[in-house]
BAROTOR-329982 format. One record per atom (N, C-alpha, C): residue in one letter; x, y, z. Coordinates in steps of 0.02 Angstrom, whole numbers, padded with zeros to 5 digits, always signed. Atoms other than C-alpha are relative to their C-alpha. Example, Ala and Ser with C-alpha at 12.3 -4.5 7.8 and 13.67 -1.06 7.14 Angstrom:
<atoms>
A+00045-00059+00000A+00615-00225+00390A+00045+00060+00000S-00042-00059-00003S+00684-00053+00357S-00039+00055+00037
</atoms>
This chain:
<atoms>
X+00030+00006+00067X-00668-01178+00986X+00055-00015-00051X-00049+00020+00051X-00571-01267+00847X-00015+00039-00064X+00012-00042+00058X-00560-01132+00713X+00014-00037-00066X-00015+00038+00061X-00481-01250+00586X-00058-00044-00019X+00057+00044+00014X-00627-01371+00603X-00060+00042-00023X+00055-00044+00019X-00752-01228+00591X+00008+00022-00073X-00013-00022+00068X-00671-01163+00431X-00008-00059-00049X+00005+00060+00042X-00660-01339+00360X-00073-00018-00013X+00071+00015+00007X-00846-01364+00390X-00032+00045-00053X+00028-00046+00050X-00890-01209+00289X+00028-00012-00069X-00029+00016+00065X-00768-01256+00151X-00033-00061-00031X+00034+00060+00024X-00853-01425+00137X-00071+00015-00024X+00068-00019+00018X-01019-01334+00116X-00005+00029-00070X-00001-00022+00070X-00965-01273-00056X-00039+00064-00012X+00030-00066+00011X-01029-01096-00033X-00073+00006+00020X+00070-00007-00020X-01202-01136+00036X-00004+00024+00072X+00011-00026-00068X-01275-01059+00194X-00006-00058+00049X+00009+00046-00057X-01262-01153+00360X-00026+00041+00059X+00027-00037-00058X-01367-01098+00508X+00045-00009+00060X-00040+00005-00061X-01286-01065+00675X-00019-00062+00040X+00023+00058-00037X-01392-01202+00752X+00029-00064-00031X-00026+00059+00035X-01338-01328+00620X+00074-00009+00014X-00072+00004-00011X-01154-01286+00642X+00015-00018+00072X-00012+00014-00071X-01164-01289+00832X-00013-00074+00015X+00017+00070-00012X-01246-01460+00828X+00054-00046-00029X-00050+00043+00031X-01117-01532+00709X+00067+00002+00037X-00065-00006-00035X-00969-01465+00808X-00005-00013+00075X+00010+00014-00071X-01045-01498+00979X+00018+00059+00044X-00013-00060-00039X-01029-01318+01038X-00063+00043+00000X+00059-00044-00002X-01150-01177+01079X-00001+00046-00061X+00006-00047+00055X-01216-01055+00950X+00042+00062+00012X-00042-00057-00017X-01125-00917+01043X+00073-00014-00018X-00069+00019+00017X-00962-01013+01020X+00010+00003-00076X-00004-00004+00074X-00998-01026+00833X+00007+00072-00022X-00002-00071+00017X-01030-00839+00822X+00068+00030+00016X-00067-00026-00019X-00869-00800+00916X+00054-00028-00045X-00049+00030+00045X-00773-00922+00806X+00001+00033-00068X+00005-00034+00064X-00837-00838+00649X+00031+00069+00004X-00030-00066-00010X-00787-00669+00719X+00076-00004+00000X-00073+00009-00003X-00611-00732+00753X+00028-00015-00069X-00021+00014+00069X-00598-00801+00576X-00002+00063-00043X+00005-00063+00037X-00656-00634+00507X+00059+00045+00016X-00058-00040-00019X-00516-00549+00604X+00063-00025-00035X-00057+00029+00037X-00397-00665+00509X-00008+00006-00075X+00010-00013+00071X-00464-00606+00342X-00048-00045-00036X+00049+00045+00031X-00591-00745+00310X-00066+00038-00007X+00061-00038+00013X-00750-00674+00232X-00061-00046+00001X+00064+00035-00004X-00926-00732+00274X-00056+00047-00020X+00062-00037+00010X-01096-00676+00213X-00049-00024+00052X+00046+00018-00054X-01223-00672+00354X-00072+00017-00020X+00071-00011+00013X-01412-00690+00336X-00039-00020+00063X+00038+00015-00060X-01534-00682+00481X-00042-00063-00008X+00043+00059+00012X-01640-00817+00400X+00040-00063-00017X-00035+00058+00027X-01510-00928+00320X+00063-00019+00039X-00061+00014-00038X-01357-00915+00433X+00061+00031-00032X-00064-00026+00025X-01179-00899+00367X+00022-00039-00061X-00028+00031+00060X-01094-00932+00202X+00071+00024-00010X-00069-00019+00012X-00908-00936+00167X+00007+00033-00069X-00009-00037+00063X-00864-00806+00035X+00071-00009-00026X-00069+00007+00022X-00675-00819+00032X+00048+00003+00058X-00052-00003-00051X-00516-00839+00130X+00063+00027-00032X-00059-00032+00029X-00353-00743+00106X+00053-00051-00019X-00059+00037+00020X-00205-00815+00014X+00055+00018+00050X-00051-00012-00051X-00071-00834+00148X+00066+00021-00034X-00066-00021+00023X+00095-00746+00123X+00053-00043+00034X-00056+00035-00030X+00251-00850+00150X+00061+00011-00043X-00063-00016+00033X+00433-00827+00106X+00013-00044-00061X-00014+00047+00055X+00444-00981-00004X-00040+00016-00063X+00042-00013+00059X+00296-00939-00117X+00017+00067-00031X-00019-00065+00028X+00346-00756-00135X+00067-00005-00034X-00066+00008+00029X+00527-00803-00166X-00002-00033-00068X+00005+00036+00064X+00475-00919-00307X-00024+00046-00056X+00026-00046+00050X+00390-00773-00394X+00048+00056-00018X-00045-00056+00009X+00534-00649-00380X+00044-00008-00061X-00046-00002+00057X+00635-00599-00533X+00052+00056+00010X-00046-00054-00016X+00740-00467-00445X+00069-00028+00016X-00067+00018-00021X+00925-00467-00406X+00009+00007+00075X-00009-00011-00072X+00918-00395-00230X-00065+00017+00036X+00061-00022-00034X+00746-00321-00191X-00042-00061+00020X+00041+00055-00025X+00655-00447-00081X+00037-00065+00007X-00037+00064-00003X+00793-00577-00088X+00015-00019+00072X+00003+00016-00072X+00811-00563+00101X-00070+00020+00022X+00071-00011-00012X+00631-00581+00154X-00019-00020+00070X+00024+00012-00068X+00555-00567+00327X-00076+00004-00003X+00073+00003+00002X+00372-00623+00329X-00026-00008+00071X+00027+00000-00068X+00276-00585+00489X-00076-00006-00002X+00073+00005-00005X+00099-00614+00549X-00030+00067+00018X+00026-00065-00022X+00047-00462+00651X+00057+00040+00031X-00050-00045-00028X+00160-00314+00689X-00032+00068+00012X+00025-00068-00007X+00136-00137+00749X+00008+00037-00066X-00013-00031+00065X+00216-00074+00589X+00061-00033-00032X-00058+00028+00035X+00330-00154+00459X+00057+00051-00002X-00051-00052+00002X+00420+00013+00456X+00045-00003+00061X-00040+00005-00061X+00476-00008+00636X+00048-00059-00003X-00042+00060+00005X+00541-00184+00604X+00057+00011-00048X-00052-00012+00050X+00635-00132+00447X+00051+00051+00024X-00047-00049-00028X+00710+00018+00537X+00051-00034+00046X-00045+00036-00045X+00782-00097+00669X+00050-00042-00039X-00044+00041+00041X+00852-00214+00537X+00053+00043-00036X-00046-00045+00034X+00930-00067+00444X+00055+00023+00048X-00049-00021-00050X+01015-00007+00603X+00048-00056+00019X-00042+00058-00015X+01082-00183+00629X+00043-00021-00060X-00042+00013+00057X+01162-00179+00456X-00031-00041-00056X+00033+00039+00053X+01032-00266+00347X+00019+00027-00069X-00021-00020+00066X+01084-00265+00165X-00057+00032-00040X+00050-00031+00043X+00997-00165+00030X-00044-00053-00032X+00048+00047+00029X+00841-00252-00033X-00036-00042+00051X+00035+00037-00053X+00791-00326+00135X-00072+00024+00004X+00072-00017+00000X+00601-00333+00137X-00035-00031+00060X+00043+00023-00055X+00485-00345+00286X-00072+00005-00024X+00070+00001+00023X+00306-00395+00245X-00042-00035+00053X+00042+00027-00053X+00163-00431+00364X-00071-00010-00023X+00071+00012+00015X-00013-00501+00358X-00043+00057+00026X+00040-00053-00029X-00075-00360+00468X+00045+00049+00038X-00032-00052-00041X-00015-00195+00542X-00051+00025+00050X+00045-00024-00052X-00090-00144+00706X+00004+00075+00009X-00009-00072-00006X-00021+00033+00699X+00034+00027-00063X-00029-00024+00062X+00016+00065+00516X-00005+00075-00004X+00000-00073+00003X+00063+00244+00479X+00018+00023-00070X-00015-00030+00064X+00070+00356+00328X+00034+00067+00010X-00031-00065-00004X+00134+00529+00290X-00034+00043+00052X+00025-00048-00049X+00116+00664+00423X-00033-00035+00060X+00024+00035-00059X+00081+00533+00556X-00069-00029-00005X+00067+00026+00008X-00085+00479+00483X-00001-00076+00007X+00007+00072-00005X-00149+00304+00520X-00016-00030-00068X+00015+00034+00063X-00174+00173+00384X-00038-00064+00015X+00042+00059-00011X-00310+00040+00376X+00037-00061-00029X-00041+00057+00021X-00213-00126+00369X-00028-00066+00026X+00031+00061-00027X-00331-00274+00400X+00038-00064-00020X-00037+00063+00008X-00269-00453+00409X-00013-00032-00068X+00005+00042+00059X-00232-00546+00248X-00029+00032-00062X+00036-00030+00056X-00305-00418+00128X+00041+00052-00039X-00040-00050+00034X-00165-00301+00080X+00073-00019-00001X-00072+00007-00003X+00020-00283+00053X+00027+00055+00044X-00028-00047-00049X+00098-00201+00204X+00074-00018+00007X-00070+00019+00003X+00286-00196+00181X+00047+00059+00003X-00051-00052-00004X+00447-00099+00205X+00065-00029-00028X-00061+00021+00034X+00608-00109+00104X+00059+00043+00023X-00061-00035-00019X+00785-00062+00158X+00040+00018-00063X-00042-00024+00055X+00883+00044+00033X+00063+00032+00029X-00063-00031-00021X+01064+00101+00046X+00031+00038-00059X-00026-00038+00057X+01087+00230-00093X+00060+00042+00019X-00059-00041-00012X+01256+00316-00106X-00015+00070-00028X+00026-00064+00025X+01173+00486-00124X-00001+00053+00056X+00007-00052-00051X+01165+00655-00036X-00070+00001+00030X+00063-00003-00036X+01027+00690+00089X-00056+00030-00042X+00050-00034+00040X+00938+00803-00034X-00034-00043-00052X+00029+00046+00049X+00900+00654-00146X-00061-00037+00026X+00055+00040-00030X+00772+00580-00025X-00068+00013-00032X+00065-00011+00033X+00620+00668-00104X-00004-00033-00069X+00000+00032+00065X+00671+00599-00274X-00015-00075+00006X+00013+00071-00012X+00669+00422-00203X-00074-00013+00014X+00072+00006-00014X+00491+00450-00141X-00039+00000-00066X+00035-00005+00064X+00434+00502-00315X+00014-00062-00043X-00018+00061+00036X+00528+00355-00392X-00042-00059+00022X+00039+00055-00027X+00438+00234-00278X-00073+00004-00024X+00068-00008+00024X+00269+00306-00328X-00006-00020-00073X+00001+00018+00071X+00310+00287-00513X+00003-00075-00009X-00007+00072+00007X+00367+00107-00492X-00064-00036+00020X+00061+00033-00024X+00212+00060-00393X-00058+00011-00049X+00054-00016+00047X+00094+00148-00514X+00008-00041-00064X-00011+00038+00062X+00173+00065-00667X-00014-00075+00011X+00011+00071-00014X+00170-00107-00586X-00074-00017+00008X+00071+00014-00012X-00011-00096-00528X-00042+00009-00064X+00035-00009+00063X-00071-00028-00695X+00009-00062-00045X-00014+00057+00041X+00014-00173-00782X-00034-00064+00023X+00028+00061-00028X-00054-00306-00665X-00076+00000+00003X+00073-00004-00010X-00233-00243-00646X-00039+00028-00059X+00035-00032+00054X-00274-00146-00804X-00039+00062+00020X+00036-00059-00024X-00342-00005-00696X+00036+00064-00020X-00028-00065+00019X-00317+00178-00743X+00022+00036+00063X-00027-00026-00063X-00211+00221-00591X+00046+00058-00015X-00043-00059+00009X-00127+00391-00576X+00030+00023+00066X-00035-00025-00059X-00016+00486-00456X-00022+00071+00016X+00014-00067-00025X-00070+00636-00353X+00060+00021+00043X-00059-00025-00035X+00073+00743-00285X-00005-00012+00076X-00062+00021+00034X+00184+00685-00212X+00000-00075-00018X-00006+00073+00011X+00153+00497-00201X-00064-00039+00014X+00063+00036-00009X-00031+00456-00178X-00021-00032-00066X+00026+00034+00059X-00097+00327-00300X-00076+00001+00003X+00072-00007+00002X-00277+00358-00353X-00029-00040-00058X+00040+00028+00054X-00406+00265-00454X-00071+00025+00011X+00066-00029-00008X-00572+00349-00486X-00003+00054+00053X-00002-00054-00049X-00517+00491-00373X+00009-00022+00072X-00008+00026-00068X-00494+00377-00222X+00068-00032+00010X-00068+00022-00015X-00332+00328-00137X+00002-00074+00013X-00006+00072-00010X-00273+00148-00143X+00066-00022+00029X-00064+00020-00029X-00096+00153-00075X+00030+00056+00041X-00036-00048-00039X+00016+00239+00048X+00075-00013-00006X-00072+00006+00006X+00203+00273+00031X+00032+00046+00051X-00035-00039-00050X+00317+00332+00171X+00073-00019+00000X-00071+00012-00002X+00505+00348+00157X+00031+00037+00060X-00035-00029-00057X+00609+00378+00314X+00074-00016-00007X-00071+00008+00014X+00796+00405+00304X+00043+00016+00060X-00052-00016-00050X+00951+00411+00413X+00060+00023-00039X-00056-00030+00036X+01100+00517+00363X+00061+00007+00044X-00063-00010-00035X+01281+00540+00408X+00046+00040-00046X-00044-00043+00041X+01397+00679+00346X-00033+00021-00065X+00038-00025+00057X+01261+00744+00229X-00012-00053-00055X+00014+00055+00047X+01247+00573+00144X-00052-00046+00030X+00050+00048-00024X+01105+00449+00156X+00036-00063+00024X-00028+00063-00026X+01156+00304+00267X-00046-00058-00018X+00050+00049+00024X+00996+00207+00236X-00067+00034-00006X+00069-00022+00008X+00817+00233+00182X-00045-00060+00010X+00050+00053-00008X+00669+00129+00238X-00064+00024-00034X+00058-00018+00039X+00527+00135+00113X-00060-00043+00019X+00060+00035-00021X+00357+00087+00183X-00055+00006-00052X+00052+00002+00052X+00220+00035+00062X-00062-00035+00027X+00063+00033-00017X+00038-00002+00099X-00045+00000-00062X+00043+00006+00059X-00069-00067-00044X-00065-00034+00020X+00065+00030-00015X-00254-00098-00019X-00019-00046-00058X+00009+00048+00055X-00272-00256-00122X-00070-00029-00001X+00064+00036+00001X-00422-00362-00074X-00048+00022+00054X+00047-00026-00050X-00512-00253+00052X-00068+00008-00032X+00068-00013+00022X-00701-00242+00039X-00024+00064+00035X+00027-00061-00030X-00810-00093+00085X-00007-00008+00075X+00010+00011-00072X-00841-00173+00255X+00064+00010+00040X-00063-00008-00035X-00656-00155+00297X+00016+00072+00015X-00015-00071-00009X-00661+00035+00291X-00050+00033+00047X+00047-00041-00037X-00735+00157+00416X-00045+00038-00050X+00046-00033+00047X-00889+00238+00335X+00026+00067-00025X-00023-00066+00020X-00805+00409+00332X+00056-00002-00052X-00054+00005+00049X-00666+00343+00218X-00023-00027-00068X+00022+00033+00061X-00773+00259+00085X+00000+00045-00062X-00002-00045+00058X-00778+00414-00026X+00070+00023-00015X-00070-00021+00010X-00589+00437-00009X+00047-00057-00014X-00046+00058+00006X-00514+00262-00008X-00032-00056-00040X+00024+00056+00041X-00528+00110-00120X+00054-00053-00002X-00048+00054+00009X-00447-00059-00145X+00001-00021-00073X-00003+00026+00068X-00393-00144-00305X-00061-00044-00014X+00058+00045+00007X-00530-00272-00277X-00064+00040-00012X+00060-00040+00008X-00665-00138-00259X+00000+00035-00068X-00004-00036+00063X-00603-00044-00413X-00007-00045-00060X+00000+00045+00057X-00583-00196-00526X-00056-00051+00002X+00053+00049-00007X-00722-00306-00458X+00025-00072+00002X-00027+00068-00006X-00608-00455-00431X+00058-00001+00050X-00054+00009-00047X-00478-00524-00311X+00067-00004-00037X-00067+00003+00029X-00290-00516-00341X+00046-00040+00045X-00052+00036-00037X-00142-00623-00290X+00049+00051+00029X-00046-00047-00031X-00042-00524-00164X+00072-00016-00016X-00068+00020+00016X+00114-00624-00200X+00021+00023-00069X-00015-00020+00068X+00106-00590-00386X+00007+00076-00005X-00005-00073+00001X+00076-00404-00357X+00066+00023+00031X-00063-00018-00034X+00223-00394-00236X+00060-00013-00046X-00055+00018+00044X+00339-00482-00359X+00006+00049-00059X+00000-00047+00057X+00287-00368-00504X+00025+00068+00021X-00021-00066-00025X+00310-00211-00400X+00074+00001+00016X-00071+00001-00018X+00481-00262-00332X+00044+00001-00062X-00039+00001+00062X+00543-00297-00509X+00001+00070-00032X+00004-00067+00030X+00482-00129-00576X+00039+00050+00042X-00034-00045-00046X+00549-00041-00422X+00076-00006-00007X-00072+00011+00006X+00722-00119-00436X+00027+00026-00066X-00023-00024+00065X+00736-00081-00622X+00004+00077-00002X+00001-00072+00001X+00687+00101-00598X+00053+00029+00047X-00051-00021-00048X+00802+00118-00447X+00070-00004-00032X-00064+00007+00033X+00950+00052-00548X+00008+00054-00054X-00002-00052+00051X+00907+00172-00690X+00015+00068+00031X-00010-00063-00036X+00901+00316-00566X+00072+00007+00023X-00069-00002-00024X+01070+00272-00492X+00048+00013-00058X-00044-00007+00057X+01147+00264-00666X-00009+00065-00038X+00015-00056+00044X+01061+00408-00755X-00028+00061+00035X+00027-00057-00035X+00993+00522-00620X-00076+00004-00001X+00072-00008-00010X+00819+00592-00591X-00039+00013-00064X+00034-00019+00062X+00780+00641-00771X-00052-00050-00023X+00050+00049+00023X+00695+00478-00826X-00058-00008+00048X+00053+00006-00050X+00598+00465-00663X-00048+00060-00004X+00040-00061+00006X+00539+00644-00681X-00050-00004-00057X+00044+00005+00058X+00468+00613-00855X-00055-00051+00012X+00050+00051-00014X+00380+00454-00799X-00052+00025+00050X+00046-00026-00051X+00305+00540-00645X-00050+00048-00033X+00043-00049+00031X+00237+00683-00750X-00051-00033-00047X+00046+00035+00046X+00160+00561-00876X-00056-00035+00038X+00050+00036-00039X+00067+00471-00736X-00039+00045+00047X+00033-00046-00047X+00013+00625-00638X-00072+00014-00020X+00071-00017+00012X-00173+00662-00618X-00015+00072+00022X+00014-00066-00029X-00150+00837-00548X+00040+00057-00032X-00036-00054+00034X-00045+00937-00672X-00047+00041-00044X+00033-00046+00047X-00106+01087-00772X-00073+00013+00019X+00066-00020-00025X-00261+01113-00665X+00010+00042+00063X-00006-00043-00059X-00283+01250-00536X-00021-00040+00062X+00011+00042-00059X-00269+01164-00366X+00009+00041+00064X-00013-00029-00066X-00278+01211-00183X+00058-00039+00030X-00060+00030-00028X-00113+01178-00095X+00011+00027+00070X-00013-00019-00070X-00073+01178+00090X+00075-00009+00013X-00072+00001-00011X+00109+01222+00129X+00014+00020+00072X-00017-00022-00068X+00202+01253+00293X-00008+00075+00010X+00008-00073-00006X+00187+01439+00254X-00074+00022-00007X+00070-00017+00006X-00001+01431+00227X-00031-00029-00063X+00035+00027+00058X-00130+01388+00094X+00007+00047-00060X-00003-00039+00062X-00120+01445-00086X-00035-00036-00056X+00029+00028+00061X-00199+01417-00255X+00051+00007-00056X-00050-00002+00052X-00084+01371-00398X-00013-00056-00050X+00006+00052+00052X-00071+01269-00558X+00065-00039-00004X-00061+00041+00006X+00056+01126-00547X+00019-00009-00074X-00024+00005+00069X+00162+01123-00705X+00041-00063-00012X-00043+00058+00007X+00278+00978-00672X+00049-00003+00057X-00050+00007-00052X+00430+00928-00571X+00063+00040-00017X-00066-00031+00006X+00586+01030-00543X+00051-00056+00000X-00051+00052+00003X+00748+00934-00573X+00021-00025+00069X-00015+00021-00069X+00769+00927-00383X-00052-00049+00027X+00055+00041-00025X+00603+00835-00363X-00055+00043+00029X+00052-00045-00026X+00508+00988-00300X-00054+00010-00053X+00056-00012+00045X+00340+01033-00376X+00004+00071-00027X-00002-00066+00032X+00345+01177-00500X-00072+00022-00013X+00069-00024+00007X+00186+01282-00494X-00001+00072-00028X+00011-00069+00022X+00117+01440-00575X-00054+00031+00043X+00049-00036-00042X+00029+01564-00461X-00048+00040-00043X+00050-00037+00039X-00125+01663-00516X+00028+00063-00033X-00029-00061+00030X-00015+01817-00550X+00050-00016-00055X-00044+00019+00054X+00088+01717-00675X+00071-00018+00021X-00067+00017-00023X+00244+01695-00570X+00003-00075+00015X-00010+00071-00014X+00318+01523-00544X+00044-00008+00062X-00041+00015-00058X+00390+01445-00388X+00002-00076+00009X-00006+00071-00014X+00445+01275-00324X-00021-00013+00072X+00023+00021-00065X+00366+01185-00177X+00032-00066+00018X-00031+00062-00022X+00464+01056-00080X-00045-00039+00047X+00047+00032-00046X+00327+01020+00046X-00068+00031-00010X+00068-00025+00011X+00143+01036+00004X-00049-00058+00000X+00055+00048+00001X-00018+00943+00033X-00050+00023-00052X+00044-00021+00054X-00122+00947-00124X-00072-00017+00015X+00071+00010-00012X-00308+00970-00105X-00036-00017-00065X+00041+00014+00059X-00444+00968-00237X+00008+00055-00052X+00000-00053+00052X-00454+01062-00404X-00046+00057+00021X+00040-00058-00018X-00519+01237-00378X-00062+00002-00044X+00062-00005+00038X-00700+01258-00428X-00039-00065-00002X+00037+00063-00001X-00750+01075-00398X-00035-00009+00065
</atoms>
């Protein structure tokens, strides 16, 4: 089955429905072959509307990612300047880790059309369909102590939140520590993995997953009340290349500021964008569950909370649940 010819036929139809019988006759193949061809195109991110009476109609096809087009949009000094664009990978994080171990310079970016085994924090999977999101990992080489790694995670969340708010106009906020939410649903995943030597960071690989142009059909039903894409939230499609360029610029600027001035500016920006401060929340920690009111960030990057008895403590590792009483 010639998928290029099949797609070309629907593009020539200018958005009108074509029956399976009509398409099979024009291409000289069986209706089953047409159905299988459409399924294969859907796996590549092409969207069709199906009607039992009318047949199929082309809704849209993904904008392809390529190094030349992304490079033309970049305004950074180093972030993304060495760019590795892949089609399908198990995880961009794995590829970037290998490059980092081989000596890849800071700012090396791995980006893929699809992840087959994308992963998030605590080993959770991540929905990464073909051609509909930004699935990428960046190599960092900060000259910092190991204890700075949590601060870099928070910095990345701030940069991504600021960039997406600016590009989409959506009211996006941060839920501790680095989940980006819009309308209470999660739209991105951030995972930083580091390697250290003599108590100093040797390299950090920052994995980012942004649900850009996913539709409801791309999510398992059980995730629809928890996850959302930019397209679903805004009601329109977005250029993945333009979003990537905007994020990399914001990320690089904030990273340079952090290296020069420390965590203070990042801390203030994170607190301003947080959606979970000053409300009593359920928190799951390695020592067990507790109820507390997040107050802000400690200078170390830990979460400062007030317990029901009025005492305050810092949490370095905690999974934040829902506000108490909701």
